[in-house]
Phi, psi and omega in degrees: 000133182297143185294331176294327173295308186299319185299317181290322183289324179304311186290339173286342179275347189278149176227170163050229183300323181292321180291320174301318179299315186288328180289326182281355171296150180291148180307144177051036178294335188226130182258349171223157184293312179309314179293323175299306185301313180298320177295320175300305178307313174301308187297323184264004178053045176271146176308132172244130181279126181259136180277296182237020191269065191280009180290345174298331173264316183301331183260000186271128181226144169286146169234175191281012178246003183249118172301154180297322182291323176291324177301308182294323178299312182295318179307304182300320180300311184294321181300314178304327181285356180255122184267341179289149177283132182241135180303142184294322182291326170296322175300310174308310176304314180293321176299306181301314175295346173281349185275155174295151185305320185292327177285324174305313181301323181290310188294312188293332183300333185265006178057054186288144178239359176229171179286321179302309187297322180296318177295323172295321183291322179296318179298322176295319175298318177302311187294314180298310176303317184285332180276333185261004177062024178267355187305312186286340172293325188269318178242080185293342185262003190291142174304145179242150178298156172306133189281326182247082179295159179305129180255141172289125178278154175283148185153203183288124175270167180310321187276356177100354178274136185269139180251000000 
């Protein structure tokens, strides 16, 4: 199918916010359908399957305000967006390099050989840090849980026993 036909058909399928977005584009902004499709998907932040664009992983870095578990979740999300097969050792290197230096030391200490092992080690570290309250020493800007969770007051319990 010719690109000009695709461009015409595409604009006729749009409604609501997507139609408004398209109408506001400068005239003749796109000469081929692929550029329009990528721009549309990027604008509306829909998942895009990347063929060879591993920069989603190579440019990804944890910062001091990101919990380890949140970083892992985002890593997995980005990894799923890449369709090309990547050697596991290369994935391990990319994942480990995406972590903060202190965390890298712990994950690398165990000599992980697969991406899955590296993720498991990082998850274990997250659990240990969270339980030992060291997490905020490592990630000082990470969101904190509420300091005063609801406390039970002494008084009558639901079963009628007074405390």
